[in-house]
Biopython code that builds the backbone (N, CA, C, O; Angstrom):
import numpy as np
from Bio.PDB.StructureBuilder import StructureBuilder

atoms = [
    (1, "UNK", "N", (102.861, 89.824, 114.577)),
    (1, "UNK", "CA", (103.296, 90.864, 113.721)),
    (1, "UNK", "C", (102.613, 90.352, 112.269)),
    (1, "UNK", "O", (102.048, 89.261, 112.199)),
    (2, "UNK", "N", (102.742, 91.359, 110.999)),
    (2, "UNK", "CA", (102.007, 91.994, 110.580)),
    (2, "UNK", "C", (102.876, 91.502, 109.115)),
    (2, "UNK", "O", (104.020, 91.846, 108.817)),
    (3, "UNK", "N", (101.987, 90.627, 108.351)),
    (3, "UNK", "CA", (102.763, 90.225, 107.334)),
    (3, "UNK", "C", (102.788, 91.079, 106.272)),
    (3, "UNK", "O", (102.085, 92.068, 106.478)),
    (4, "UNK", "N", (103.518, 91.065, 104.857)),
    (4, "UNK", "CA", (103.953, 92.048, 103.736)),
    (4, "UNK", "C", (103.974, 90.713, 102.555)),
    (4, "UNK", "O", (104.141, 89.498, 102.661)),
    (5, "UNK", "N", (103.636, 91.925, 101.068)),
    (5, "UNK", "CA", (103.624, 90.878, 100.735)),
    (5, "UNK", "C", (105.277, 91.690, 99.283)),
    (5, "UNK", "O", (105.338, 92.845, 98.861)),
    (6, "UNK", "N", (105.932, 90.910, 99.068)),
    (6, "UNK", "CA", (107.447, 91.954, 98.208)),
    (6, "UNK", "C", (107.092, 91.618, 97.036)),
    (6, "UNK", "O", (107.046, 90.421, 96.755)),
    (7, "UNK", "N", (106.805, 92.470, 96.213)),
    (7, "UNK", "CA", (107.299, 91.570, 94.680)),
    (7, "UNK", "C", (108.503, 92.747, 94.305)),
    (7, "UNK", "O", (108.302, 93.959, 94.232)),
    (8, "UNK", "N", (109.912, 91.980, 94.073)),
    (8, "UNK", "CA", (110.248, 92.447, 92.443)),
    (8, "UNK", "C", (109.897, 93.647, 91.552)),
    (8, "UNK", "O", (109.485, 93.127, 90.515)),
    (9, "UNK", "N", (109.864, 94.514, 91.461)),
    (9, "UNK", "CA", (109.502, 95.085, 90.300)),
    (9, "UNK", "C", (110.574, 95.508, 89.174)),
    (9, "UNK", "O", (110.262, 95.898, 88.049)),
    (10, "UNK", "N", (111.882, 95.368, 89.656)),
    (10, "UNK", "CA", (113.378, 96.159, 88.945)),
    (10, "UNK", "C", (113.892, 95.550, 88.682)),
    (10, "UNK", "O", (113.769, 94.423, 89.161)),
    (11, "UNK", "N", (114.817, 95.810, 87.764)),
    (11, "UNK", "CA", (116.613, 94.401, 87.979)),
    (11, "UNK", "C", (117.032, 95.060, 89.021)),
    (11, "UNK", "O", (116.994, 96.081, 89.709)),
    (12, "UNK", "N", (117.406, 94.126, 88.848)),
    (12, "UNK", "CA", (119.674, 93.674, 90.356)),
    (12, "UNK", "C", (120.254, 93.940, 90.025)),
    (12, "UNK", "O", (121.187, 94.421, 90.669)),
    (13, "UNK", "N", (120.235, 93.834, 87.873)),
    (13, "UNK", "CA", (121.601, 94.605, 87.822)),
    (13, "UNK", "C", (121.903, 95.993, 88.354)),
    (13, "UNK", "O", (120.918, 96.540, 88.850)),
    (14, "UNK", "N", (123.089, 96.732, 88.371)),
    (14, "UNK", "CA", (123.367, 97.562, 88.455)),
    (14, "UNK", "C", (123.508, 97.843, 90.396)),
    (14, "UNK", "O", (124.126, 98.636, 91.107)),
    (15, "UNK", "N", (122.574, 96.718, 90.629)),
    (15, "UNK", "CA", (122.212, 96.620, 92.189)),
    (15, "UNK", "C", (124.076, 96.644, 92.791)),
    (15, "UNK", "O", (125.024, 96.339, 92.066)),
    (16, "UNK", "N", (124.177, 97.058, 94.169)),
    (16, "UNK", "CA", (125.497, 96.925, 94.691)),
    (16, "UNK", "C", (125.166, 94.978, 95.267)),
    (16, "UNK", "O", (124.199, 94.232, 95.112)),
    (17, "UNK", "N", (126.399, 94.818, 95.878)),
    (17, "UNK", "CA", (126.471, 93.724, 96.450)),
    (17, "UNK", "C", (125.609, 93.654, 97.391)),
    (17, "UNK", "O", (124.949, 92.621, 97.504)),
    (18, "UNK", "N", (125.418, 94.753, 98.288)),
    (18, "UNK", "CA", (124.644, 94.256, 99.705)),
    (18, "UNK", "C", (123.431, 94.547, 99.404)),
    (18, "UNK", "O", (122.569, 94.136, 100.181)),
    (19, "UNK", "N", (123.041, 95.264, 98.307)),
    (19, "UNK", "CA", (121.343, 94.779, 97.589)),
    (19, "UNK", "C", (120.747, 93.697, 97.668)),
    (19, "UNK", "O", (119.909, 93.198, 98.419)),
    (20, "UNK", "N", (121.598, 93.249, 96.306)),
    (20, "UNK", "CA", (121.552, 91.616, 96.188)),
    (20, "UNK", "C", (121.199, 90.862, 96.631)),
    (20, "UNK", "O", (120.409, 89.990, 96.270)),
    (21, "UNK", "N", (122.393, 91.270, 98.681)),
    (21, "UNK", "CA", (122.544, 90.502, 98.988)),
    (21, "UNK", "C", (121.013, 90.215, 99.925)),
    (21, "UNK", "O", (120.565, 89.103, 100.204)),
    (22, "UNK", "N", (120.396, 91.565, 100.295)),
    (22, "UNK", "CA", (119.163, 91.542, 100.591)),
    (22, "UNK", "C", (117.917, 91.055, 100.204)),
    (22, "UNK", "O", (116.919, 90.732, 100.848)),
    (23, "UNK", "N", (118.255, 91.075, 98.703)),
    (23, "UNK", "CA", (116.935, 90.741, 98.006)),
    (23, "UNK", "C", (116.770, 89.194, 97.937)),
    (23, "UNK", "O", (115.785, 88.461, 97.840)),
    (24, "UNK", "N", (117.914, 89.009, 98.010)),
    (24, "UNK", "CA", (118.215, 87.455, 98.490)),
    (24, "UNK", "C", (117.452, 86.909, 99.560)),
    (24, "UNK", "O", (116.548, 86.092, 99.739)),
    (25, "UNK", "N", (118.309, 87.826, 100.311)),
    (25, "UNK", "CA", (117.960, 86.755, 102.015)),
    (25, "UNK", "C", (116.085, 87.445, 102.001)),
    (25, "UNK", "O", (115.260, 86.871, 102.711)),
    (26, "UNK", "N", (115.703, 88.537, 101.224)),
    (26, "UNK", "CA", (114.180, 88.273, 101.646)),
    (26, "UNK", "C", (113.852, 87.166, 100.289)),
    (26, "UNK", "O", (113.196, 87.817, 99.476)),
    (27, "UNK", "N", (113.968, 86.438, 100.025)),
    (27, "UNK", "CA", (113.948, 84.795, 99.119)),
    (27, "UNK", "C", (113.805, 85.568, 97.289)),
    (27, "UNK", "O", (113.923, 84.950, 96.231)),
    (28, "UNK", "N", (113.575, 86.787, 97.446)),
    (28, "UNK", "CA", (113.608, 86.798, 96.116)),
    (28, "UNK", "C", (115.032, 87.059, 94.357)),
    (28, "UNK", "O", (116.124, 87.620, 94.270)),
    (29, "UNK", "N", (114.326, 86.443, 93.537)),
    (29, "UNK", "CA", (115.063, 85.450, 92.685)),
    (29, "UNK", "C", (115.256, 86.309, 91.847)),
    (29, "UNK", "O", (116.356, 86.757, 91.526)),
    (30, "UNK", "N", (113.763, 86.748, 91.234)),
    (30, "UNK", "CA", (113.520, 86.581, 89.943)),
    (30, "UNK", "C", (112.882, 88.208, 89.829)),
    (30, "UNK", "O", (112.809, 88.847, 90.878)),
    (31, "UNK", "N", (112.492, 88.760, 88.713)),
    (31, "UNK", "CA", (111.514, 89.379, 87.951)),
    (31, "UNK", "C", (110.186, 89.485, 88.664)),
    (31, "UNK", "O", (109.883, 88.406, 89.174)),
    (32, "UNK", "N", (109.237, 90.506, 88.875)),
    (32, "UNK", "CA", (108.211, 90.020, 89.044)),
    (32, "UNK", "C", (108.269, 88.865, 90.075)),
    (32, "UNK", "O", (107.083, 88.954, 90.392)),
    (33, "UNK", "N", (108.690, 87.937, 90.777)),
    (33, "UNK", "CA", (108.095, 86.936, 92.229)),
    (33, "UNK", "C", (107.752, 87.617, 93.233)),
    (33, "UNK", "O", (108.590, 88.446, 93.590)),
    (34, "UNK", "N", (106.500, 87.543, 94.015)),
    (34, "UNK", "CA", (105.868, 87.477, 95.232)),
    (34, "UNK", "C", (106.275, 87.079, 96.053)),
    (34, "UNK", "O", (106.271, 85.890, 95.733)),
    (35, "UNK", "N", (106.888, 87.139, 97.460)),
    (35, "UNK", "CA", (107.044, 86.554, 98.512)),
    (35, "UNK", "C", (106.159, 86.880, 99.597)),
    (35, "UNK", "O", (105.566, 87.948, 99.438)),
    (36, "UNK", "N", (105.934, 86.319, 100.544)),
    (36, "UNK", "CA", (104.949, 86.559, 101.687)),
    (36, "UNK", "C", (106.109, 86.853, 102.891)),
    (36, "UNK", "O", (107.130, 86.455, 102.330)),
    (37, "UNK", "N", (106.520, 87.332, 104.242)),
    (37, "UNK", "CA", (107.467, 87.246, 105.286)),
    (37, "UNK", "C", (106.645, 88.151, 106.282)),
    (37, "UNK", "O", (105.773, 88.960, 105.963)),
    (38, "UNK", "N", (107.046, 87.887, 107.415)),
    (38, "UNK", "CA", (106.265, 88.562, 108.678)),
    (38, "UNK", "C", (107.275, 89.965, 108.747)),
    (38, "UNK", "O", (108.505, 89.914, 108.746)),
    (39, "UNK", "N", (106.631, 90.956, 108.794)),
    (39, "UNK", "CA", (107.395, 92.624, 108.969)),
    (39, "UNK", "C", (108.163, 92.412, 110.730)),
    (39, "UNK", "O", (107.631, 92.591, 111.826)),
    (40, "UNK", "N", (109.597, 91.967, 110.378)),
    (40, "UNK", "CA", (109.794, 92.342, 111.892)),
    (40, "UNK", "C", (111.421, 93.266, 111.945)),
    (40, "UNK", "O", (111.998, 92.988, 110.893)),
    (41, "UNK", "N", (112.197, 94.125, 112.706)),
    (41, "UNK", "CA", (112.782, 94.664, 112.767)),
    (41, "UNK", "C", (113.801, 94.278, 111.611)),
    (41, "UNK", "O", (114.265, 95.105, 110.826)),
    (42, "UNK", "N", (114.074, 93.003, 111.604)),
    (42, "UNK", "CA", (115.241, 92.477, 110.305)),
    (42, "UNK", "C", (115.482, 92.459, 109.185)),
    (42, "UNK", "O", (116.445, 92.556, 108.424)),
    (43, "UNK", "N", (113.937, 92.248, 109.172)),
    (43, "UNK", "CA", (112.881, 92.116, 107.235)),
    (43, "UNK", "C", (112.849, 93.818, 107.115)),
    (43, "UNK", "O", (113.276, 94.197, 106.025)),
    (44, "UNK", "N", (112.464, 94.808, 107.945)),
    (44, "UNK", "CA", (112.205, 95.933, 108.095)),
    (44, "UNK", "C", (113.556, 96.929, 107.380)),
    (44, "UNK", "O", (113.350, 97.814, 106.549)),
    (45, "UNK", "N", (114.531, 96.662, 107.758)),
    (45, "UNK", "CA", (115.630, 96.933, 107.636)),
    (45, "UNK", "C", (116.448, 96.783, 106.164)),
    (45, "UNK", "O", (117.275, 97.426, 105.517)),
    (46, "UNK", "N", (115.539, 95.274, 106.030)),
    (46, "UNK", "CA", (116.087, 94.784, 104.546)),
    (46, "UNK", "C", (115.389, 95.405, 103.428)),
    (46, "UNK", "O", (115.812, 95.370, 102.272)),
    (47, "UNK", "N", (114.020, 96.126, 103.897)),
    (47, "UNK", "CA", (113.239, 96.113, 103.070)),
    (47, "UNK", "C", (113.760, 97.882, 102.581)),
    (47, "UNK", "O", (113.973, 98.438, 101.504)),
    (48, "UNK", "N", (113.792, 98.221, 103.737)),
    (48, "UNK", "CA", (114.612, 99.686, 103.876)),
    (48, "UNK", "C", (115.795, 100.157, 102.128)),
    (48, "UNK", "O", (115.936, 101.169, 101.441)),
    (49, "UNK", "N", (116.401, 98.658, 102.105)),
    (49, "UNK", "CA", (117.554, 98.959, 101.756)),
    (49, "UNK", "C", (117.554, 98.667, 100.259)),
    (49, "UNK", "O", (118.431, 99.005, 99.464)),
    (50, "UNK", "N", (116.495, 98.023, 100.008)),
    (50, "UNK", "CA", (115.988, 97.910, 98.236)),
    (50, "UNK", "C", (115.082, 98.428, 97.890)),
    (50, "UNK", "O", (114.777, 98.255, 96.710)),
    (51, "UNK", "N", (114.484, 99.038, 98.478)),
    (51, "UNK", "CA", (112.727, 100.096, 98.506)),
    (51, "UNK", "C", (112.765, 100.269, 97.606)),
    (51, "UNK", "O", (111.657, 99.847, 97.273)),
    (52, "UNK", "N", (113.410, 100.767, 96.350)),
    (52, "UNK", "CA", (113.817, 101.509, 94.853)),
    (52, "UNK", "C", (113.424, 100.310, 94.218)),
    (52, "UNK", "O", (112.901, 100.370, 93.105)),
    (53, "UNK", "N", (113.660, 98.945, 94.933)),
    (53, "UNK", "CA", (113.837, 97.799, 94.044)),
    (53, "UNK", "C", (112.157, 96.556, 94.192)),
    (53, "UNK", "O", (112.100, 95.439, 93.677)),
    (54, "UNK", "N", (111.148, 97.147, 94.928)),
    (54, "UNK", "CA", (110.250, 96.519, 95.303)),
    (54, "UNK", "C", (108.845, 97.203, 95.427)),
    (54, "UNK", "O", (108.801, 98.421, 95.603)),
    (55, "UNK", "N", (107.841, 96.556, 95.353)),
    (55, "UNK", "CA", (106.997, 96.866, 95.954)),
    (55, "UNK", "C", (106.776, 96.025, 96.868)),
    (55, "UNK", "O", (106.998, 94.815, 96.901)),
    (56, "UNK", "N", (106.052, 97.139, 98.072)),
    (56, "UNK", "CA", (105.179, 96.014, 99.301)),
    (56, "UNK", "C", (104.160, 96.373, 99.523)),
    (56, "UNK", "O", (104.034, 97.588, 99.676)),
    (57, "UNK", "N", (103.348, 95.783, 99.607)),
    (57, "UNK", "CA", (102.039, 95.352, 100.054)),
    (57, "UNK", "C", (101.639, 94.407, 101.465)),
    (57, "UNK", "O", (101.866, 93.229, 101.742)),
    (58, "UNK", "N", (100.768, 95.776, 102.381)),
    (58, "UNK", "CA", (100.719, 94.878, 103.384)),
    (58, "UNK", "C", (99.470, 94.043, 103.676)),
    (58, "UNK", "O", (98.398, 94.609, 103.463)),
    (59, "UNK", "N", (99.437, 92.529, 104.222)),
    (59, "UNK", "CA", (97.870, 92.378, 103.883)),
    (59, "UNK", "C", (97.358, 91.825, 105.282)),
    (59, "UNK", "O", (96.165, 91.569, 105.445)),
]
sb = StructureBuilder()
sb.init_structure("model")
sb.init_model(0)
sb.init_chain("A")
sb.init_seg("    ")
for serial, (resi, resn, name, xyz) in enumerate(atoms, 1):
    if name == "N":
        sb.init_residue(resn, " ", resi, " ")
    sb.init_atom(name, np.array(xyz, "f"), 0.0, 1.0, " ", f" {name:<3s}", serial, name[0])
structure = sb.get_structure()
């Protein structure tokens, strides 16, 4: 599987509970934090729900 680097670029204030849960599930807790995750169908689905809050780069 491919790895991706995810950086939170917008605040989760005003986001729905589902979006906040997806950010937490991806390992993002605060602004400008970066994590590297494997791109699986599960993580891809989570990314699609919060794509407007994060920046995704392929490694």
